[in-house]
N, CA, C and O atoms as a printed pandas DataFrame, in Angstrom:
     atom_number atom_name residue_name chain_id  residue_number  x_coord  y_coord  z_coord
0              1         N          MET        A               1  144.574  134.073   -9.704
1              2        CA          MET        A               1  144.000  132.913   -9.860
2              3         C          MET        A               1  145.838  131.731   -9.723
3              4         O          MET        A               1  147.055  131.885   -9.832
4              5         N          GLN        A               2  145.050  130.889   -9.494
5              6        CA          GLN        A               2  147.112  129.843   -9.468
6              7         C          GLN        A               2  147.887  130.382   -9.898
7              8         O          GLN        A               2  147.421  130.895  -10.915
8              9         N          GLU        A               3  149.215  130.723   -9.751
9             10        CA          GLU        A               3  150.114  130.430  -10.518
10            11         C          GLU        A               3  150.673  128.671  -10.476
11            12         O          GLU        A               3  150.379  127.714   -9.760
12            13         N          GLU        A               4  151.675  128.884  -11.718
13            14        CA          GLU        A               4  152.048  127.663  -11.791
14            15         C          GLU        A               4  153.206  127.247  -12.085
15            16         O          GLU        A               4  153.858  127.683  -13.034
16            17         N          ILE        A               5  153.658  126.184  -11.143
17            18        CA          ILE        A               5  155.195  126.716  -11.788
18            19         C          ILE        A               5  155.934  125.454  -12.736
19            20         O          ILE        A               5  156.052  124.318  -12.276
20            21         N          LEU        A               6  156.218  125.677  -13.564
21            22        CA          LEU        A               6  157.180  124.620  -14.783
22            23         C          LEU        A               6  158.380  123.978  -14.427
23            24         O          LEU        A               6  159.439  124.539  -14.148
24            25         N          LEU        A               7  158.080  122.377  -14.462
25            26        CA          LEU        A               7  159.201  122.628  -14.148
26            27         C          LEU        A               7  160.705  122.371  -15.075
27            28         O          LEU        A               7  160.761  122.339  -16.304
28            29         N          LYS        A               8  161.435  122.267  -14.480
29            30        CA          LYS        A               8  162.964  122.305  -16.022
30            31         C          LYS        A               8  162.896  120.861  -16.660
31            32         O          LYS        A               8  162.273  119.906  -16.195
32            33         N          GLU        A               9  163.741  120.885  -17.943
33            34        CA          GLU        A               9  163.885  120.006  -18.603
34            35         C          GLU        A               9  164.438  118.873  -17.628
35            36         O          GLU        A               9  164.246  117.658  -17.588
36            37         N          ASP        A              10  165.317  119.884  -16.741
37            38        CA          ASP        A              10  165.582  118.703  -15.706
38            39         C          ASP        A              10  166.036  117.888  -14.463
39            40         O          ASP        A              10  166.936  117.114  -14.136
40            41         N          ASP        A              11  164.596  118.654  -13.794
41            42        CA          ASP        A              11  164.208  118.757  -12.304
42            43         C          ASP        A              11  163.680  116.455  -12.509
43            44         O          ASP        A              11  163.188  115.867  -13.472
44            45         N          PHE        A              12  164.025  116.029  -11.419
45            46        CA          PHE        A              12  163.453  115.106  -10.971
46            47         C          PHE        A              12  162.545  115.470   -9.440
47            48         O          PHE        A              12  162.482  116.023   -8.342
48            49         N          LEU        A              13  162.245  115.036   -9.974
49            50        CA          LEU        A              13  161.088  114.691   -7.785
50            51         C          LEU        A              13  161.129  113.096   -8.029
51            52         O          LEU        A              13  161.134  112.270   -8.942
52            53         N          VAL        A              14  161.163  113.230   -6.145
53            54        CA          VAL        A              14  161.451  112.119   -5.435
54            55         C          VAL        A              14  160.801  111.581   -4.610
55            56         O          VAL        A              14  160.599  110.643   -5.381
56            57         N          SER        A              15  160.323  111.319   -3.827
57            58        CA          SER        A              15  159.572  110.552   -2.845
58            59         C          SER        A              15  159.779  109.366   -2.163
59            60         O          SER        A              15  160.529  108.640   -2.816
60            61         N          GLN        A              16  159.385  108.819   -1.009
61            62        CA          GLN        A              16  159.018  107.475   -0.168
62            63         C          GLN        A              16  158.271  107.692    0.476
63            64         O          GLN        A              16  157.931  108.677    1.131
64            65         N          THR        A              17  157.911  106.657    0.322
65            66        CA          THR        A              17  156.611  106.693    1.223
66            67         C          THR        A              17  156.074  105.082    2.214
67            68         O          THR        A              17  156.428  104.005    1.735
68            69         N          ASP        A              18  155.401  105.086    3.291
69            70        CA          ASP        A              18  155.203  104.728    4.243
70            71         C          ASP        A              18  153.862  103.442    2.736
71            72         O          ASP        A              18  153.680  103.484    1.519
72            73         N          GLU        A              19  153.448  102.750    3.639
73            74        CA          GLU        A              19  152.774  101.767    2.988
74            75         C          GLU        A              19  151.357  102.800    3.202
75            76         O          GLU        A              19  150.667  103.067    2.219
76            77         N          LYS        A              20  150.983  103.382    4.680
77            78        CA          LYS        A              20  150.041  104.568    4.133
78            79         C          LYS        A              20  149.884  105.944    3.659
79            80         O          LYS        A              20  149.052  106.814    3.919
80            81         N          GLY        A              21  151.513  105.882    2.442
81            82        CA          GLY        A              21  151.236  106.948    2.214
82            83         C          GLY        A              21  151.765  108.495    2.884
83            84         O          GLY        A              21  151.608  109.628    2.430
84            85         N          ARG        A              22  152.598  107.923    4.423
85            86        CA          ARG        A              22  152.901  109.445    4.728
86            87         C          ARG        A              22  154.503  109.487    4.105
87            88         O          ARG        A              22  154.828  108.340    3.797
88            89         N          ILE        A              23  155.042  109.976    3.970
89            90        CA          ILE        A              23  156.312  110.036    3.693
90            91         C          ILE        A              23  157.616  111.037    4.332
91            92         O          ILE        A              23  157.854  112.047    4.994
92            93         N          LEU        A              24  158.422  109.558    3.344
93            94        CA          LEU        A              24  160.386  109.141    4.237
94            95         C          LEU        A              24  160.919  109.586    4.380
95            96         O          LEU        A              24  161.599  109.757    5.391
96            97         N          PHE        A              25  160.907  110.340    2.772
97            98        CA          PHE        A              25  162.043  110.381    1.945
98            99         C          PHE        A              25  161.184  111.669    1.210
99           100         O          PHE        A              25  159.982  111.552    0.972
100          101         N          ALA        A              26  162.186  113.289    0.780
101          102        CA          ALA        A              26  162.073  113.816   -0.237
102          103         C          ALA        A              26  163.770  114.316   -0.439
103          104         O          ALA        A              26  164.748  114.665    0.221
104          105         N          ASN        A              27  163.198  114.000   -2.242
105          106        CA          ASN        A              27  164.376  114.598   -3.004
106          107         C          ASN        A              27  163.877  116.497   -2.793
107          108         O          ASN        A              27  162.783  117.060   -2.789
108          109         N          ASP        A              28  165.579  117.088   -2.613
109          110        CA          ASP        A              28  165.879  118.644   -2.938
110          111         C          ASP        A              28  164.530  119.299   -3.898
111          112         O          ASP        A              28  163.511  119.857   -3.489
112          113         N          ASP        A              29  165.015  118.956   -5.494
113          114        CA          ASP        A              29  164.199  118.510   -6.226
114          115         C          ASP        A              29  162.369  118.962   -5.949
115          116         O          ASP        A              29  161.635  119.796   -6.478
116          117         N          PHE        A              30  162.131  117.746   -4.665
117          118        CA          PHE        A              30  160.495  117.394   -4.425
118          119         C          PHE        A              30  159.961  118.657   -3.992
119          120         O          PHE        A              30  158.869  119.184   -4.205
120          121         N          CYS        A              31  161.518  119.227   -2.981
121          122        CA          CYS        A              31  161.455  120.179   -1.766
122          123         C          CYS        A              31  160.976  122.260   -2.380
123          124         O          CYS        A              31  160.464  123.304   -1.975
124          125         N          LYS        A              32  161.757  121.517   -3.761
125          126        CA          LYS        A              32  162.363  123.632   -4.541
126          127         C          LYS        A              32  160.876  123.861   -5.163
127          128         O          LYS        A              32  160.410  124.964   -5.450
128          129         N          ILE        A              33  160.229  122.624   -5.314
129          130        CA          ILE        A              33  158.885  122.491   -6.619
130          131         C          ILE        A              33  157.711  122.568   -5.983
131          132         O          ILE        A              33  156.840  123.157   -6.624
132          133         N          ALA        A              34  157.380  122.133   -4.844
133          134        CA          ALA        A              34  156.555  121.574   -3.374
134          135         C          ALA        A              34  156.093  122.911   -2.959
135          136         O          ALA        A              34  154.920  123.268   -2.841
136          137         N          GLY        A              35  157.869  124.071   -2.612
137          138        CA          GLY        A              35  157.920  124.888   -1.664
138          139         C          GLY        A              35  158.156  124.636    0.097
139          140         O          GLY        A              35  158.080  125.486    0.984
140          141         N          TYR        A              36  158.448  123.237    0.214
141          142        CA          TYR        A              36  157.622  122.609    1.405
142          143         C          TYR        A              36  159.688  122.280    2.050
143          144         O          TYR        A              36  160.585  122.130    1.220
144          145         N          THR        A              37  159.874  122.258    3.168
145          146        CA          THR        A              37  160.861  122.204    3.683
146          147         C          THR        A              37  161.064  120.426    3.725
147          148         O          THR        A              37  160.239  119.585    3.367
148          149         N          ILE        A              38  162.268  120.233    4.213
149          150        CA          ILE        A              38  162.278  118.492    4.519
150          151         C          ILE        A              38  161.945  118.403    5.498
151          152         O          ILE        A              38  161.143  117.469    5.524
152          153         N          GLU        A              39  162.091  118.944    6.694
153          154        CA          GLU        A              39  161.517  118.878    7.478
154          155         C          GLU        A              39  160.146  119.097    7.394
155          156         O          GLU        A              39  159.528  118.035    7.466
156          157         N          GLU        A              40  159.213  120.395    7.229
157          158        CA          GLU        A              40  157.835  119.814    6.950
158          159         C          GLU        A              40  157.089  118.635    6.239
159          160         O          GLU        A              40  155.893  118.356    6.153
160          161         N          LEU        A              41  158.049  118.136    5.837
161          162        CA          LEU        A              41  157.342  117.093    4.888
162          163         C          LEU        A              41  157.084  115.875    5.175
163          164         O          LEU        A              41  156.173  115.240    4.643
164          165         N          ILE        A              42  158.327  115.153    6.572
165          166        CA          ILE        A              42  158.802  113.976    7.296
166          167         C          ILE        A              42  157.409  113.497    7.345
167          168         O          ILE        A              42  156.936  114.101    8.308
168          169         N          GLY        A              43  156.876  113.063    7.055
169          170        CA          GLY        A              43  155.792  112.013    8.428
170          171         C          GLY        A              43  154.414  112.635    8.127
171          172         O          GLY        A              43  153.370  112.347    8.711
172          173         N          LYS        A              44  154.532  113.361    7.319
173          174        CA          LYS        A              44  153.109  114.433    6.226
174          175         C          LYS        A              44  152.543  112.811    5.523
175          176         O          LYS        A              44  153.202  111.786    5.347
176          177         N          PRO        A              45  151.154  113.077    5.249
177          178        CA          PRO        A              45  150.756  112.593    4.228
178          179         C          PRO        A              45  151.535  113.231    2.586
179          180         O          PRO        A              45  152.174  114.169    2.108
180          181         N          HIS        A              46  150.883  111.884    2.252
181          182        CA          HIS        A              46  151.603  112.312    0.634
182          183         C          HIS        A              46  150.648  113.532   -0.490
183          184         O          HIS        A              46  150.861  114.340   -1.394
184          185         N          ASN        A              47  149.493  112.954    0.347
185          186        CA          ASN        A              47  148.383  113.656   -0.163
186          187         C          ASN        A              47  148.222  115.786    0.424
187          188         O          ASN        A              47  147.347  116.574    0.064
188          189         N          ILE        A              48  149.477  116.069    1.405
189          190        CA          ILE        A              48  149.400  117.665    1.610
190          191         C          ILE        A              48  149.946  118.067   -0.218
191          192         O          ILE        A              48  149.774  119.285   -0.165
192          193         N          VAL        A              49  150.367  117.848   -1.419
193          194        CA          VAL        A              49  151.072  117.911   -2.702
194          195         C          VAL        A              49  149.405  117.718   -3.064
195          196         O          VAL        A              49  149.329  118.282   -4.155
196          197         N          ARG        A              50  147.934  117.188   -2.705
197          198        CA          ARG        A              50  147.030  117.054   -3.281
198          199         C          ARG        A              50  146.644  117.722   -4.180
199          200         O          ARG        A              50  145.673  116.991   -3.981
200          201         N          HIS        A              51  146.318  118.552   -5.210
201          202        CA          HIS        A              51  145.443  119.245   -5.854
202          203         C          HIS        A              51  143.386  119.287   -6.176
203          204         O          HIS        A              51  142.791  118.807   -7.141
204          205         N          PRO        A              52  142.948  119.838   -5.285
205          206        CA          PRO        A              52  141.264  119.670   -5.613
206          207         C          PRO        A              52  141.154  119.156   -6.963
207          208         O          PRO        A              52  140.691  118.053   -7.253
208          209         N          ASP        A              53  141.781  120.355   -8.085
209          210        CA          ASP        A              53  140.750  119.242   -9.634
210          211         C          ASP        A              53  141.656  117.727  -10.017
211          212         O          ASP        A              53  141.547  117.259  -11.150
212          213         N          MET        A              54  142.475  117.083   -9.042
213          214        CA          MET        A              54  142.862  116.622   -9.374
214          215         C          MET        A              54  141.670  114.863   -9.316
215          216         O          MET        A              54  142.550  114.160   -8.819
216          217         N          PRO        A              55  141.135  114.430   -9.386
217          218        CA          PRO        A              55  140.513  112.807   -9.780
218          219         C          PRO        A              55  140.394  112.002   -9.045
219          220         O          PRO        A              55  141.307  111.235   -8.740
220          221         N          LYS        A              56  139.008  111.958   -8.476
221          222        CA          LYS        A              56  139.317  110.679   -6.800
222          223         C          LYS        A              56  140.554  109.025   -7.403
223          224         O          LYS        A              56  141.423  108.250   -7.004
224          225         N          ALA        A              57  139.466  109.515   -8.931
225          226        CA          ALA        A              57  139.551  108.065   -9.699
226          227         C          ALA        A              57  140.909  107.586  -10.447
227          228         O          ALA        A              57  141.135  106.569  -11.102
228          229         N          ALA        A              58  141.928  108.960  -10.027
229          230        CA          ALA        A              58  143.190  108.546  -10.833
230          231         C          ALA        A              58  143.837  108.268   -9.081
231          232         O          ALA        A              58  144.480  107.310   -8.651
232          233         N          PHE        A              59  143.719  108.575   -8.906
233          234        CA          PHE        A              59  144.661  107.922   -6.626
234          235         C          PHE        A              59  143.650  106.905   -6.540
235          236         O          PHE        A              59  144.080  106.332   -5.539
236          237         N          LYS        A              60  142.724  106.330   -6.828
237          238        CA          LYS        A              60  142.038  104.805   -6.634
238          239         C          LYS        A              60  142.775  103.981   -7.568
239          240         O          LYS        A              60  143.447  103.206   -6.887
240          241         N          GLU        A              61  142.998  103.749   -8.962
241          242        CA          GLU        A              61  143.771  103.192   -9.675
242          243         C          GLU        A              61  145.310  103.604   -9.120
243          244         O          GLU        A              61  145.396  102.907   -8.109
244          245         N          LEU        A              62  146.351  104.226   -9.213
245          246        CA          LEU        A              62  147.142  104.068   -8.163
246          247         C          LEU        A              62  148.116  103.064   -7.010
247          248         O          LEU        A              62  149.121  102.356   -6.956
248          249         N          TRP        A              63  146.620  103.781   -5.915
249          250        CA          TRP        A              63  146.178  102.568   -4.815
250          251         C          TRP        A              63  146.218  101.498   -5.338
251          252         O          TRP        A              63  147.162  100.719   -5.204
252          253         N          GLU        A              64  145.201  101.281   -6.017
253          254        CA          GLU        A              64  145.161   99.618   -6.693
254          255         C          GLU        A              64  145.902   98.902   -7.314
255          256         O          GLU        A              64  145.710   97.717   -7.043
256          257         N          THR        A              65  146.652   99.074   -8.015
257          258        CA          THR        A              65  148.184   99.317   -8.998
258          259         C          THR        A              65  148.696   98.891   -8.475
259          260         O          THR        A              65  148.912   97.725   -8.807
260          261         N          ILE        A              66  149.458   99.467   -7.017
261          262        CA          ILE        A              66  151.003   99.928   -6.785
262          263         C          ILE        A              66  150.563   98.107   -4.698
263          264         O          ILE        A              66  151.018   97.051   -4.257
264          265         N          LYS        A              67  149.532   99.080   -4.442
265          266        CA          LYS        A              67  149.152   97.301   -3.868
266          267         C          LYS        A              67  148.867   96.645   -3.954
267          268         O          LYS        A              67  148.289   96.174   -2.974
268          269         N          SER        A              68  148.944   95.700   -5.428
269          270        CA          SER        A              68  148.612   94.707   -5.983
270          271         C          SER        A              68  150.637   94.374   -6.355
271          272         O          SER        A              68  151.228   93.393   -6.806
272          273         N          ASN        A              69  151.076   95.642   -5.917
273          274        CA          ASN        A              69  153.215   95.342   -6.440
274          275         C          ASN        A              69  153.045   95.262   -7.413
275          276         O          ASN        A              69  153.485   94.212   -7.882
276          277         N          LYS        A              70  151.989   96.674   -8.925
277          278        CA          LYS        A              70  152.591   97.114   -9.807
278          279         C          LYS        A              70  152.460   97.966  -10.184
279          280         O          LYS        A              70  151.328   98.397   -9.968
280          281         N          ILE        A              71  153.530   99.057  -11.139
281          282        CA          ILE        A              71  154.148  100.224  -11.581
282          283         C          ILE        A              71  153.404  100.654  -11.821
283          284         O          ILE        A              71  152.633  100.182  -12.656
284          285         N          TRP        A              72  153.275  101.417  -11.424
285          286        CA          TRP        A              72  151.922  102.701  -12.021
286          287         C          TRP        A              72  152.319  104.268  -12.035
287          288         O          TRP        A              72  152.785  105.013  -11.173
288          289         N          THR        A              73  151.951  104.444  -13.328
289          290        CA          THR        A              73  152.648  106.180  -14.099
290          291         C          THR        A              73  150.877  106.296  -14.155
291          292         O          THR        A              73  149.857  105.624  -14.312
292          293         N          GLY        A              74  151.434  107.826  -13.872
293          294        CA          GLY        A              74  150.333  108.774  -14.981
294          295         C          GLY        A              74  150.618  110.015  -13.812
295          296         O          GLY        A              74  151.296  110.054  -12.786
296          297         N          TYR        A              75  149.941  110.772  -14.358
297          298        CA          TYR        A              75  150.280  112.402  -14.693
298          299         C          TYR        A              75  149.906  113.092  -13.270
299          300         O          TYR        A              75  149.196  112.225  -12.760
300          301         N          VAL        A              76  149.946  113.649  -12.789
301          302        CA          VAL        A              76  149.826  114.326  -11.789
302          303         C          VAL        A              76  149.809  116.026  -11.283
303          304         O          VAL        A              76  150.786  116.768  -11.188
304          305         N          LYS        A              77  148.439  116.330  -11.020
305          306        CA          LYS        A              77  148.379  117.943  -10.900
306          307         C          LYS        A              77  148.860  118.358   -9.563
307          308         O          LYS        A              77  147.727  118.275   -9.090
308          309         N          ASN        A              78  149.614  118.756   -8.488
309          310        CA          ASN        A              78  150.099  118.507   -7.556
310          311         C          ASN        A              78  150.045  120.848   -6.908
311          312         O          ASN        A              78  150.142  121.849   -7.618
312          313         N          LYS        A              79  149.914  120.754   -5.846
313          314        CA          LYS        A              79  149.726  121.909   -5.563
314          315         C          LYS        A              79  150.519  122.116   -3.734
315          316         O          LYS        A              79  150.389  121.628   -2.611
316          317         N          THR        A              80  151.559  123.442   -4.638
317          318        CA          THR        A              80  152.011  123.828   -3.813
318          319         C          THR        A              80  151.957  124.442   -2.389
319          320         O          THR        A              80  150.877  124.706   -1.862
320          321         N          LYS        A              81  153.155  124.663   -1.774
321          322        CA          LYS        A              81  152.539  124.946    0.097
322          323         C          LYS        A              81  151.712  126.164   -0.260
323          324         O          LYS        A              81  150.762  126.461    0.464
324          325         N          SER        A              82  152.098  127.108   -1.651
325          326        CA          SER        A              82  152.070  128.567   -1.043
326          327         C          SER        A              82  150.686  128.900   -2.637
327          328         O          SER        A              82  150.633  130.019   -3.148
328          329         N          GLY        A              83  149.777  127.756   -3.129
329          330        CA          GLY        A              83  148.158  127.409   -3.122
330          331         C          GLY        A              83  148.699  127.278   -5.567
331          332         O          GLY        A              83  148.158  126.954   -6.624
332          333         N          GLY        A              84  150.088  127.829   -5.017
333          334        CA          GLY        A              84  149.995  127.703   -6.915
334          335         C          GLY        A              84  149.668  125.578   -6.926
335          336         O          GLY        A              84  149.092  124.698   -6.287
336          337         N          PHE        A              85  150.555  125.796   -8.171
337          338        CA          PHE        A              85  149.783  124.229   -9.137
338          339         C          PHE        A              85  150.922  124.111   -9.765
339          340         O          PHE        A              85  151.650  125.035  -10.128
340          341         N          TYR        A              86  151.130  122.699   -9.935
341          342        CA          TYR        A              86  152.276  121.999  -11.054
342          343         C          TYR        A              86  151.853  120.540  -11.441
343          344         O          TYR        A              86  151.353  119.715  -10.676
344          345         N          TRP        A              87  152.143  120.373  -12.757
345          346        CA          TRP        A              87  152.097  118.800  -13.337
346          347         C          TRP        A              87  153.356  118.166  -13.229
347          348         O          TRP        A              87  154.391  118.826  -13.128
348          349         N          VAL        A              88  153.341  117.110  -13.241
349          350        CA          VAL        A              88  154.151  115.473  -13.371
350          351         C          VAL        A              88  154.302  114.256  -13.726
351          352         O          VAL        A              88  154.026  113.289  -13.016
352          353         N          PHE        A              89  154.626  114.226  -14.536
353          354        CA          PHE        A              89  154.776  112.869  -14.947
354          355         C          PHE        A              89  155.041  111.394  -13.595
355          356         O          PHE        A              89  154.136  111.683  -12.812
356          357         N          ALA        A              90  155.504  110.541  -13.193
357          358        CA          ALA        A              90  154.470  110.144  -11.529
358          359         C          ALA        A              90  155.186  108.902  -12.915
359          360         O          ALA        A              90  154.814  108.668  -14.065
360          361         N          THR        A              91  156.517  108.269  -11.927
361          362        CA          THR        A              91  156.300  106.759  -11.587
362          363         C          THR        A              91  156.703  106.021  -10.343
363          364         O          THR        A              91  157.824  106.150   -9.850
364          365         N          VAL        A              92  155.658  105.151   -9.784
365          366        CA          VAL        A              92  155.402  104.800   -8.756
366          367         C          VAL        A              92  156.022  103.627   -8.181
367          368         O          VAL        A              92  155.924  102.609   -8.866
368          369         N          TYR        A              93  156.439  103.563   -7.437
369          370        CA          TYR        A              93  157.539  101.278   -7.437
370          371         C          TYR        A              93  156.636  101.022   -6.963
371          372         O          TYR        A              93  155.772  101.759   -7.439
372          373         N          PRO        A              94  156.013  100.051   -5.887
373          374        CA          PRO        A              94  156.063   99.137   -5.043
374          375         C          PRO        A              94  157.282   98.615   -4.986
375          376         O          PRO        A              94  157.848   98.133   -5.967
376          377         N          MET        A              95  158.063   98.712   -3.130
377          378        CA          MET        A              95  159.122   98.023   -2.868
378          379         C          MET        A              95  158.772   97.385   -1.197
379          380         O          MET        A              95  158.081   97.862   -0.297
380          381         N          TYR        A              96  159.447   96.332   -1.260
381          382        CA          TYR        A              96  159.849   96.037   -0.005
382          383         C          TYR        A              96  161.287   96.405    0.879
383          384         O          TYR        A              96  162.426   96.199    0.458
384          385         N          ASP        A              97  160.932   96.997    2.200
385          386        CA          ASP        A              97  161.957   97.487    2.852
386          387         C          ASP        A              97  162.351   95.844    3.512
387          388         O          ASP        A              97  161.428   95.393    4.190
388          389         N          GLU        A              98  163.190   95.218    3.432
389          390        CA          GLU        A              98  163.579   94.019    3.569
390          391         C          GLU        A              98  163.600   94.153    5.816
391          392         O          GLU        A              98  163.246   93.352    6.682
392          393         N          THR        A              99  164.187   95.538    5.879
393          394        CA          THR        A              99  165.383   95.279    7.192
394          395         C          THR        A              99  163.797   95.922    7.947
395          396         O          THR        A              99  163.543   95.592    9.106
396          397         N          LYS        A             100  163.004   96.665    7.313
397          398        CA          LYS        A             100  162.428   96.786    8.514
398          399         C          LYS        A             100  160.626   95.658    7.644
399          400         O          LYS        A             100  159.522   96.018    7.236
400          401         N          ARG        A             101  161.151   94.668    7.742
401          402        CA          ARG        A             101  159.396   94.168    6.575
402          403         C          ARG        A             101  157.734   95.294    6.184
403          404         O          ARG        A             101  156.580   95.559    6.520
404          405         N          GLN        A             102  158.776   95.549    5.299
405          406        CA          GLN        A             102  157.352   96.857    5.317
406          407         C          GLN        A             102  157.312   97.559    3.433
407          408         O          GLN        A             102  158.062   98.047    2.588
408          409         N          LYS        A             103  156.219   97.251    3.591
409          410        CA          LYS        A             103  155.732   97.751    2.223
410          411         C          LYS        A             103  156.612   99.305    2.332
411          412         O          LYS        A             103  157.139  100.019    3.185
412          413         N          ARG        A             104  156.414   99.272    1.152
413          414        CA          ARG        A             104  157.373  101.423    0.738
414          415         C          ARG        A             104  156.811  101.634   -0.661
415          416         O          ARG        A             104  156.685  100.706   -1.460
416          417         N          TYR        A             105  156.519  102.739   -0.890
417          418        CA          TYR        A             105  156.250  103.155   -2.012
418          419         C          TYR        A             105  157.397  104.327   -2.469
419          420         O          TYR        A             105  157.976  104.824   -1.503
420          421         N          LEU        A             106  157.722  104.733   -3.526
421          422        CA          LEU        A             106  158.774  104.780   -4.559
422          423         C          LEU        A             106  158.221  105.188   -5.668
423          424         O          LEU        A             106  157.899  104.433   -6.586
424          425         N          SER        A             107  157.973  107.250   -5.652
425          426        CA          SER        A             107  158.242  108.111   -6.869
426          427         C          SER        A             107  158.927  109.034   -7.500
427          428         O          SER        A             107  159.627  109.948   -7.065
428          429         N          CYS        A             108  158.516  108.536   -9.142
429          430        CA          CYS        A             108  159.662  109.598   -9.465
430          431         C          CYS        A             108  158.964  110.285  -10.878
431          432         O          CYS        A             108  158.486  109.841  -11.922
432          433         N          ARG        A             109  159.198  111.642  -10.270
433          434        CA          ARG        A             109  157.987  112.225  -10.827
434          435         C          ARG        A             109  159.509  113.231  -12.213
435          436         O          ARG        A             109  160.667  113.550  -11.947
436          437         N          ARG        A             110  158.758  113.394  -13.482
437          438        CA          ARG        A             110  159.625  114.351  -14.336
438          439         C          ARG        A             110  158.992  115.583  -14.808
439          440         O          ARG        A             110  159.134  116.412  -13.909
440          441         N          LYS        A             111  158.440  116.028  -15.670
441          442        CA          LYS        A             111  158.228  117.626  -16.905
442          443         C          LYS        A             111  158.023  117.069  -17.358
443          444         O          LYS        A             111  158.692  116.190  -17.901
444          445         N          PRO        A             112  156.133  117.467  -17.387
445          446        CA          PRO        A             112  155.194  117.067  -18.830
446          447         C          PRO        A             112  155.430  117.725  -19.975
447          448         O          PRO        A             112  156.387  118.499  -20.017
448          449         N          SER        A             113  154.490  117.510  -21.257
449          450        CA          SER        A             113  154.696  118.024  -22.189
450          451         C          SER        A             113  153.215  118.876  -22.632
451          452         O          SER        A             113  152.046  118.493  -22.699
452          453         N          ARG        A             114  153.822  120.095  -22.871
453          454        CA          ARG        A             114  152.162  120.618  -22.410
454          455         C          ARG        A             114  151.350  120.301  -23.340
455          456         O          ARG        A             114  150.282  120.859  -23.591
456          457         N          SER        A             115  151.867  119.318  -23.931
457          458        CA          SER        A             115  150.447  118.485  -24.852
458          459         C          SER        A             115  149.476  117.854  -23.829
459          460         O          SER        A             115  148.314  117.871  -23.421
460          461         N          GLU        A             116  150.919  117.179  -23.645
461          462        CA          GLU        A             116  150.688  116.239  -22.800
462          463         C          GLU        A             116  149.538  116.210  -21.938
463          464         O          GLU        A             116  148.598  115.456  -22.189
464          465         N          ILE        A             117  149.543  117.014  -20.890
465          466        CA          ILE        A             117  149.217  118.185  -20.531
466          467         C          ILE        A             117  147.881  118.198  -20.796
467          468         O          ILE        A             117  147.434  117.065  -20.616
468          469         N          GLU        A             118  147.171  118.850  -21.089
469          470        CA          GLU        A             118  146.246  119.413  -21.835
470          471         C          GLU        A             118  145.296  118.240  -22.675
471          472         O          GLU        A             118  144.068  118.156  -22.692
472          473         N          THR        A             119  145.946  117.684  -23.114
473          474        CA          THR        A             119  144.783  116.319  -22.862
474          475         C          THR        A             119  144.731  115.250  -21.474
475          476         O          THR        A             119  143.733  114.570  -21.710
476          477         N          VAL        A             120  145.187  114.873  -20.434
477          478        CA          VAL        A             120  145.771  115.208  -19.473
478          479         C          VAL        A             120  143.927  115.634  -18.847
479          480         O          VAL        A             120  142.972  114.858  -18.827
480          481         N          GLU        A             121  143.962  117.175  -18.387
481          482        CA          GLU        A             121  143.963  117.888  -18.044
482          483         C          GLU        A             121  142.046  117.509  -18.975
483          484         O          GLU        A             121  141.061  117.134  -18.338
484          485         N          ALA        A             122  142.062  117.704  -20.154
485          486        CA          ALA        A             122  141.088  117.706  -20.899
486          487         C          ALA        A             122  139.765  115.694  -20.094
487          488         O          ALA        A             122  138.730  115.685  -19.429
488          489         N          LEU        A             123  140.584  114.525  -20.648
489          490        CA          LEU        A             123  140.304  113.934  -19.770
490          491         C          LEU        A             123  139.837  113.635  -17.988
491          492         O          LEU        A             123  139.101  112.849  -17.390
492          493         N          TYR        A             124  140.633  114.619  -17.679
493          494        CA          TYR        A             124  140.470  114.515  -15.703
494          495         C          TYR        A             124  139.605  115.719  -14.989
495          496         O          TYR        A             124  139.389  115.919  -13.793
496          497         N          LYS        A             125  139.110  116.585  -16.382
497          498        CA          LYS        A             125  138.198  117.273  -16.101
498          499         C          LYS        A             125  135.998  116.095  -16.083
499          500         O          LYS        A             125  134.842  116.503  -15.965
500          501         N          THR        A             126  136.529  114.899  -16.243
501          502        CA          THR        A             126  135.905  113.668  -17.272
502          503         C          THR        A             126  134.932  112.549  -15.699
503          504         O          THR        A             126  134.038  111.771  -15.366
504          505         N          LEU        A             127  136.284  113.514  -15.267
505          506        CA          LEU        A             127  136.818  112.043  -14.432
506          507         C          LEU        A             127  136.154  112.725  -12.926
507          508         O          LEU        A             127  135.983  113.937  -13.057
508          509         N          ARG        A             128  135.856  112.336  -11.903
509          510        CA          ARG        A             128  135.450  112.874  -10.111
510          511         C          ARG        A             128  135.992  111.780   -9.592
511          512         O          ARG        A             128  135.997  111.612   -8.373
């Protein structure tokens, strides 16, 4: 059985990607929880942490939202490098890097409550 990693109340996972979803930045909390070093994450697709239980529909909605320059929020089950998993409540902000003239996405994630996770798990089982 996969081990669940529980975020602490003050864990705040942050990452930034380019418009293709490749990781440009990851903070210490994200690296610690996901079990990767910063060097292992930079340049990799963010879906390196995507858990197979996540319905494709959730990510389809996320990408449609942020590509239309709107902020997306939602619950995500991610996998760790060691095969465990963790739940986050994510907010993804579309940004524009004026210097490089490129779109960027900033994702900020915090610990969801157990009841939020249970509600979302039930919903996600109905989606694919």
